[in-house]
C-alpha positions as CSV (number, residue, x, y, z in Angstrom):
1,M,4.9,-41.0,-16.4
2,S,4.9,-37.3,-16.9
3,T,6.4,-35.7,-19.9
4,T,9.7,-33.8,-19.5
5,T,10.1,-30.6,-21.5
6,V,13.6,-30.0,-22.9
7,L,14.7,-26.8,-24.6
8,A,17.2,-27.6,-27.4
9,A,18.7,-24.1,-27.9
10,G,21.1,-24.7,-30.8
11,D,22.6,-22.4,-33.4
12,H,23.9,-22.7,-37.0
13,F,26.6,-25.1,-35.9
14,V,25.2,-27.3,-33.2
15,L,21.8,-27.4,-34.8
16,P,18.6,-27.7,-32.8
17,R,17.8,-30.6,-35.0
18,L,21.0,-32.4,-34.0
19,L,20.3,-31.9,-30.3
20,G,16.8,-33.2,-30.8
21,E,18.0,-36.3,-32.7
22,E,20.6,-37.2,-30.1
23,L,18.1,-36.6,-27.3
24,R,15.6,-39.0,-28.9
25,A,18.4,-41.6,-29.4
26,A,19.7,-41.4,-25.8
27,V,16.5,-41.2,-23.9
28,P,14.3,-44.3,-24.0
29,A,10.9,-44.0,-25.6
30,T,9.4,-45.0,-22.2
31,T,10.5,-41.6,-20.9
32,P,8.3,-39.1,-22.7
33,L,10.0,-36.0,-23.9
34,A,8.6,-32.7,-25.3
35,I,11.6,-31.2,-27.2
36,R,11.2,-27.5,-27.9
37,E,13.7,-26.1,-30.4
38,L,15.3,-22.6,-30.5
39,R,18.0,-21.5,-33.0
40,L,20.3,-18.8,-31.8
41,P,22.2,-16.6,-34.3
42,W,25.8,-17.7,-33.9
43,P,28.0,-17.8,-35.9
44,H,26.2,-15.5,-38.3
45,T,26.2,-13.0,-35.4
46,P,29.4,-13.1,-33.2
47,F,29.0,-14.3,-29.7
48,G,29.9,-12.0,-26.8
49,P,29.2,-11.2,-23.2
50,V,25.5,-11.2,-22.1
51,A,24.7,-9.9,-18.6
52,G,27.8,-11.2,-16.9
53,V,28.4,-14.4,-18.9
54,D,30.9,-14.7,-21.7
55,E,30.8,-16.0,-25.2
56,A,27.0,-16.2,-25.4
57,S,24.5,-15.9,-28.3
58,G,21.0,-14.7,-28.1
59,T,19.2,-12.7,-25.4
60,E,17.9,-13.2,-21.9
61,E,14.4,-12.4,-23.1
62,Q,14.6,-15.2,-25.8
63,M,15.7,-17.7,-23.2
64,I,13.2,-16.8,-20.6
65,E,10.4,-17.2,-23.1
66,A,11.7,-20.4,-24.6
67,L,12.4,-22.0,-21.2
68,R,8.9,-21.6,-19.8
69,G,7.9,-25.0,-18.4
70,A,11.2,-26.6,-19.3
71,R,13.0,-29.0,-16.9
72,V,16.2,-29.4,-19.0
73,C,18.1,-27.1,-21.4
74,V,20.7,-28.4,-23.8
75,T,22.6,-25.7,-25.6
76,Q,25.9,-24.5,-26.9
77,L,25.9,-20.7,-26.4
78,A,22.6,-19.7,-24.8
79,P,23.1,-17.1,-22.0
80,L,22.3,-18.9,-18.7
81,T,22.4,-15.8,-16.5
82,E,21.0,-14.9,-13.0
83,R,18.0,-13.3,-14.6
84,V,17.2,-16.3,-16.8
85,L,17.7,-18.8,-14.0
86,A,15.6,-16.8,-11.6
87,A,12.8,-16.6,-14.2
88,C,12.7,-20.4,-14.8
89,P,12.1,-22.1,-11.4
90,G,11.3,-25.4,-13.0
91,L,14.7,-25.7,-14.6
92,E,16.8,-28.4,-13.1
93,L,19.6,-29.2,-15.6
94,C,21.5,-27.1,-18.2
95,C,23.9,-29.0,-20.5
96,V,26.3,-26.8,-22.4
97,S,27.8,-28.6,-25.4
98,R,31.2,-26.9,-25.0
99,G,34.6,-27.7,-23.4
100,G,33.6,-25.4,-20.6
101,P,30.3,-23.7,-19.6
102,V,31.6,-20.2,-19.9
103,N,28.1,-19.0,-21.0
104,A,26.6,-20.1,-17.7
105,D,26.7,-18.3,-14.4
106,L,27.7,-21.2,-12.2
107,A,27.2,-19.3,-8.9
108,A,23.7,-18.3,-9.9
109,A,22.9,-21.8,-11.2
110,T,24.1,-23.3,-7.9
111,R,21.9,-20.9,-5.9
112,H,18.9,-21.8,-8.0
113,G,19.6,-25.6,-7.7
114,V,20.4,-26.0,-11.4
115,A,23.1,-28.6,-12.3
116,V,25.3,-27.4,-15.2
117,C,27.1,-29.9,-17.3
118,Y,29.6,-29.4,-20.2
119,A,31.2,-31.5,-23.0
120,P,35.0,-31.9,-22.5
121,G,37.0,-33.1,-25.5
122,R,34.2,-32.5,-28.0
123,N,36.5,-30.7,-30.4
124,A,39.9,-32.1,-29.4
125,T,40.4,-34.0,-32.7
126,A,39.2,-31.2,-34.9
127,T,41.4,-28.6,-33.1
128,A,44.4,-30.8,-33.2
129,E,44.1,-31.4,-36.9
130,H,43.6,-27.7,-37.6
131,T,46.6,-26.9,-35.4
132,L,48.7,-29.3,-37.6
133,A,47.3,-27.6,-40.7
134,L,48.3,-24.2,-39.6
135,L,51.7,-25.4,-38.3
136,L,52.5,-27.0,-41.6
137,A,51.3,-24.0,-43.5
138,A,53.3,-21.5,-41.4
139,A,56.4,-23.7,-41.5
140,R,56.3,-23.7,-45.3
141,G,55.1,-20.1,-45.9
142,V,51.9,-21.2,-47.5
143,G,49.9,-18.1,-46.5
144,D,52.0,-15.5,-48.4
145,V,52.5,-17.6,-51.5
146,H,48.8,-18.5,-51.6
147,T,47.9,-14.8,-51.5
148,D,50.5,-13.9,-54.1
149,L,49.4,-16.6,-56.5
150,R,45.7,-15.7,-56.1
151,N,46.8,-12.1,-57.0
152,G,48.6,-13.4,-60.2
153,T,52.2,-13.4,-58.9
154,W,54.3,-16.6,-59.3
155,R,56.8,-16.4,-56.4
156,G,59.6,-18.6,-57.6
157,D,62.0,-16.8,-55.2
158,H,60.6,-18.9,-52.4
159,Y,63.1,-21.5,-53.6
160,D,65.9,-19.1,-52.4
161,Y,67.6,-20.8,-49.5
162,D,66.9,-18.0,-47.1
163,R,63.2,-18.1,-48.0
164,C,62.7,-21.9,-47.8
165,G,60.5,-23.3,-45.1
166,I,61.4,-26.2,-42.8
167,E,60.4,-29.8,-42.6
168,I,58.8,-31.4,-39.6
169,E,61.0,-34.5,-39.6
170,G,64.0,-33.9,-37.5
171,T,62.8,-30.5,-36.2
172,T,62.3,-29.8,-32.5
173,V,58.7,-28.7,-31.8
174,G,57.6,-27.4,-28.5
175,L,54.1,-27.8,-27.2
176,V,52.9,-25.6,-24.3
177,G,50.2,-27.8,-22.8
178,F,49.5,-31.5,-23.1
179,G,45.8,-31.9,-22.7
180,A,43.3,-33.5,-25.0
181,I,44.4,-31.3,-27.9
182,G,48.2,-31.0,-27.2
183,S,48.5,-34.7,-26.7
184,R,47.0,-35.5,-30.1
185,V,49.2,-33.0,-31.8
186,A,52.3,-34.5,-30.0
187,R,51.5,-38.0,-31.2
188,V,51.1,-36.9,-34.9
189,L,54.3,-34.8,-34.8
190,A,56.2,-37.7,-33.2
191,A,55.0,-40.0,-35.9
192,M,56.2,-37.5,-38.5
193,G,59.7,-37.7,-37.0
194,A,59.8,-34.4,-35.0
195,R,61.5,-34.2,-31.6
196,V,58.7,-33.1,-29.4
197,L,59.2,-31.1,-26.2
198,V,56.3,-30.4,-23.8
199,H,55.8,-27.9,-21.0
200,D,52.9,-28.7,-18.8
201,P,53.2,-28.5,-15.0
202,Y,50.1,-30.7,-14.6
203,V,51.1,-33.6,-16.8
204,R,52.6,-36.8,-15.4
205,P,56.1,-37.5,-17.0
206,D,55.1,-41.1,-17.7
207,A,52.3,-39.8,-20.0
208,L,55.0,-38.5,-22.3
209,T,57.0,-41.7,-22.6
210,G,57.8,-42.5,-26.2
211,I,56.2,-39.3,-27.4
212,A,57.8,-36.2,-25.9
213,E,60.3,-34.8,-23.4
214,P,59.1,-32.8,-20.5
215,V,60.9,-29.5,-20.1
216,S,60.6,-26.0,-18.5
217,L,59.1,-23.3,-20.5
218,G,62.4,-21.5,-20.8
219,E,64.1,-24.7,-22.2
220,L,61.2,-25.3,-24.6
221,L,61.5,-21.8,-26.1
222,A,65.3,-22.0,-26.4
223,R,65.3,-25.4,-28.1
224,S,62.2,-25.4,-30.3
225,R,62.1,-24.2,-33.9
226,I,58.3,-24.5,-33.8
227,V,56.2,-23.6,-30.8
228,S,52.5,-24.4,-30.5
229,L,50.2,-23.2,-27.7
230,H,47.7,-25.5,-26.1
231,A,47.2,-24.1,-22.6
232,R,44.0,-22.9,-21.0
233,V,43.7,-19.3,-20.0
234,T,44.1,-18.8,-16.3
235,D,45.6,-16.1,-14.1
236,E,48.9,-18.0,-14.4
237,T,48.9,-18.3,-18.2
238,R,47.3,-15.0,-19.3
239,G,50.1,-13.3,-21.3
240,L,52.3,-16.3,-21.0
241,I,54.1,-15.7,-24.3
242,G,55.3,-12.1,-24.5
243,R,58.1,-10.1,-26.0
244,A,60.8,-11.7,-23.8
245,E,59.6,-15.2,-24.5
246,I,59.5,-14.7,-28.3
247,A,63.0,-13.2,-28.1
248,A,64.2,-16.4,-26.4
249,M,63.1,-18.5,-29.4
250,P,65.7,-19.2,-32.1
251,R,65.8,-16.8,-35.0
252,G,63.7,-18.1,-37.8
253,S,61.2,-19.9,-35.6
254,V,57.5,-20.5,-36.1
255,L,54.7,-19.8,-33.6
256,V,51.2,-21.3,-33.7
257,N,48.2,-20.6,-31.5
258,C,44.9,-22.4,-31.7
259,A,44.2,-22.2,-28.0
260,R,43.2,-18.7,-26.8
261,G,44.3,-15.2,-27.8
262,A,44.9,-14.1,-24.2
263,L,48.0,-16.4,-24.0
264,L,50.0,-14.3,-26.5
265,D,51.2,-10.8,-27.1
266,Y,50.3,-10.3,-30.7
267,D,52.0,-6.9,-31.1
268,A,55.2,-8.6,-30.1
269,V,54.6,-11.3,-32.7
270,C,54.1,-8.7,-35.4
271,D,57.4,-7.0,-34.4
272,A,59.2,-10.4,-34.5
273,L,57.8,-11.3,-37.9
274,E,58.7,-7.9,-39.4
275,S,62.2,-8.1,-38.0
276,G,62.7,-11.7,-39.3
277,H,63.2,-13.1,-35.8
278,L,60.1,-15.2,-36.4
279,A,59.9,-16.8,-39.9
280,G,56.2,-17.6,-39.7
281,A,53.1,-17.9,-37.5
282,G,49.7,-19.5,-37.7
283,F,46.7,-18.3,-35.6
284,D,43.1,-19.3,-35.2
285,V,42.5,-17.2,-32.1
286,Y,43.0,-13.5,-31.3
287,P,42.9,-10.9,-28.5
288,A,39.7,-9.4,-30.0
289,E,37.3,-11.4,-32.2
290,P,36.4,-10.7,-34.9
291,V,39.8,-9.2,-35.7
292,P,39.3,-5.4,-36.0
293,A,39.8,-3.9,-39.5
294,G,43.3,-2.4,-39.6
295,A,44.8,-4.8,-37.1
296,R,48.5,-5.4,-37.8
297,L,48.1,-9.1,-38.1
298,L,46.1,-8.6,-41.3
299,T,49.0,-7.1,-43.1
300,T,52.1,-8.6,-41.4
301,P,53.9,-11.0,-43.7
302,G,54.4,-14.6,-42.8
303,V,51.1,-15.2,-41.0
304,V,48.5,-17.8,-41.8
305,L,45.1,-16.8,-40.3
306,T,41.8,-18.5,-39.8
307,P,38.7,-17.1,-38.1
308,H,38.5,-19.3,-34.9
309,I,37.3,-22.3,-36.8
310,A,39.7,-25.0,-35.4
311,G,36.7,-26.7,-33.8
312,A,34.4,-26.5,-36.8
313,S,33.7,-30.0,-38.1
314,R,30.5,-31.8,-38.6
315,Q,31.8,-34.5,-36.3
316,V,32.3,-32.0,-33.5
317,A,28.7,-30.7,-33.8
318,R,27.3,-34.2,-33.7
319,R,29.6,-35.3,-30.9
320,A,28.7,-32.2,-28.8
321,A,25.0,-33.0,-29.2
322,R,25.6,-36.6,-28.3
323,I,27.5,-35.7,-25.1
324,V,24.8,-33.4,-23.7
325,A,22.0,-35.9,-24.7
326,A,23.8,-38.6,-22.8
327,E,24.0,-36.3,-19.7
328,T,20.3,-35.6,-20.0
329,A,19.6,-39.3,-20.2
330,R,21.7,-40.0,-17.1
331,F,19.9,-37.2,-15.2
332,L,16.4,-38.5,-16.2
333,R,17.5,-42.0,-15.0
334,G,18.7,-40.7,-11.7
335,E,22.3,-41.7,-12.4
336,P,25.5,-39.7,-11.6
337,L,26.4,-37.0,-14.2
338,A,29.7,-37.5,-16.0
339,H,30.7,-33.8,-16.5
340,C,29.0,-31.6,-13.9
341,A,30.6,-28.2,-13.2
342,N,28.7,-27.7,-9.9
343,P,28.2,-31.1,-8.4
344,E,27.3,-29.7,-5.0
345,V,23.8,-29.1,-6.4
346,L,23.3,-32.8,-6.7
347,T,24.0,-33.4,-3.0
348,S,22.1,-30.5,-1.6
């Protein structure tokens, strides 16, 4: 049996070593593999657009050189562009260890006969837990008092009634989106005693039974003291929460976003925090990343900020590597792929 060359193009999170270990565990020893490792610079160097694909790390030149003779590529952020695919005619499978293959040109891959797979749900648990951490911190004003205390100021006035935060038990919390992440957040909040509302036009009402109440977006905003965003960015959801939607929330509400920055008008958030209409906010994602120096969010009171790390856990990195390794093993056995973004390639 001939040896299959696989490029494990990892980075400083999903390490090439992890990809290699999971490939060796998933592919039987009877199927010879030659695993070539490449480490891309993310997150030490921010990802960005590369020749028409988004959120990529590394260069086309790196990939063209590293993919020479490779039949399979497993990666998190490598740019899988038209130029790369055209230069690598032996490539048959690209497995992207992310919730969506945004760093792959699917149209080009389909034209070149390359199947592209992805790793749905890889970071659902980590992101749900991080959402809850930001939600709790924002609801209790942890960000500001943490900064004050680190700077030597003991803020006892946060015991003033008008400054006190809110408990989750008995509070109405609205979740915009009920996918893999939102559903996990909903279950934990319900267990904590919150009244959970959900707006998601794609969820079956029976999926919410015993956990949450399905409502319209307008009703969710009007009734919820805490709102957390869990929707994907589409043409319908881009800018979903703007000035009017924030104004519809009760005064003293809290807003959390660990989904995508494009869902939300951050200037409107800053205005609402400064006016006191919003009592707090927690964000892991932003309209521009890294957040530019001088951005209002960096100095607006009441905000808890993290640098897009909701999905950063060791379990996520290992799980991502395991998912793409399992897809590679299916491909080499001639079995159907579980998470293929362009399945038409497999039937052509």
